[in-house]
N, C-alpha and C positions, 0 to 999 in steps of 0.2 A: 516271138516266143519265149516263155519263161521255164527254165530248168531248175528244179531244186536237186542238188547233187551233193555227194558227200564231199568232205573236206579233202583235196587232192594231196597226193604224195609229191614231195619235192622232186626237181628235176633229177638230182643225183640219184634218189631211191628209185625213180622209174626208169631212169637210163643210165644204170651204172657203167662203168668201163672194167673191162676184163684185163687179164695181165698183159695181153698183146696190145693194149690201149685202144680197144674197139669198143664202142658203145652198143648196149643191146637193151631191148626191153625185158625188165626184170618180171619176176612172178608176180610182185606187188603192182606193177605197171599193167600186166595183162589182167590182174583182178580188177583193177580200177577201170579199165576199159569196159570189161565185161560189165561192172556193175552200173556204170554210166549209160551203156546200151540198155540194160534192163530198165532203168528208170526212165530214159526218154520214152521207150515203148509204152511203159506203165502211165506216164503222165500225158502222153499226146498221141499214142497208138501209132499206127503206119501213116506216114505222110510223105510228100515229095520234097526231096532236099532243096535248100536254097540253091539255086545256080548263079545268082547275081551277087555283086559285093554286098557284104554286111558289117554291121557294127556290133560290138559286144560290149554288154556292161556286166561286171563281175562284181558281187558283193560276197567277200570271204570274213566269217568270224572265225577267228584262230581258235584251236582246240586246247590250248594251254598258254602259259606265259613265257615259253621259250622265244628268243629273237627269231623272226622269220621275214624273209625277203618276199615281198608281195609278187613280185615279177617272176620268182622262183616256181610259182604255183600255176601260172597261165598256161605253159606248154602243156601239161597234163591235162587240164581242163579242156583246152581246144583240140588236143589230139583225141580225147575221149568222145568229143562231140562229132568230130569228123568221122570216127569209127562207127558212131551211132547213126550216121547218114543225116546229120542236121544239116550239113552243106557237103559239097562235093571235095572241096580242098581248104584246109585252113589258110591258104594264100588268098582266099576270098574275104578274109577279115580285113577291112582297110581303116577301122576305127576301134580302139579300146579304151574304155573307161574302167578303172579298177579300183577298188576301196577296200581296205583293210579295216575290220571292225573289232570291237572288244571280244575277249574270250566267251564262247559258249561251249559248254560240256561237248566232247566229240567233234567240234568244229562243223561249220555248215558253208555252203556255197550256192549262191543264187546267180544264175547266168540269165540274161536277156540277150536274145540274138533278133535283130531287126535289119531289113534292108535299107540301104544307105538312101 
């Protein structure tokens, strides 16, 4: 299955730390998960989640020329897809291929999830 998603927030934006040192899901994080859920439903309708091990291929086109760590975006993407019931748990992801591409206005994210 292929999903066209918005460019994800960074890990620190999605899961900031409060003054007590506890990480929490931010408003931006909740909004991203909700947007992913809506897009998954729009693109594929209701379907049965993957229950077996899966592999993920991620293509990210950055939204601007700031320095960005590729791995910093993956957690938000995989958490969003889990929340959208693409798979039961992101522990099912046993293989990841991730690619960072040139700038595209607004940024883009394409994810392919397949069984192993």
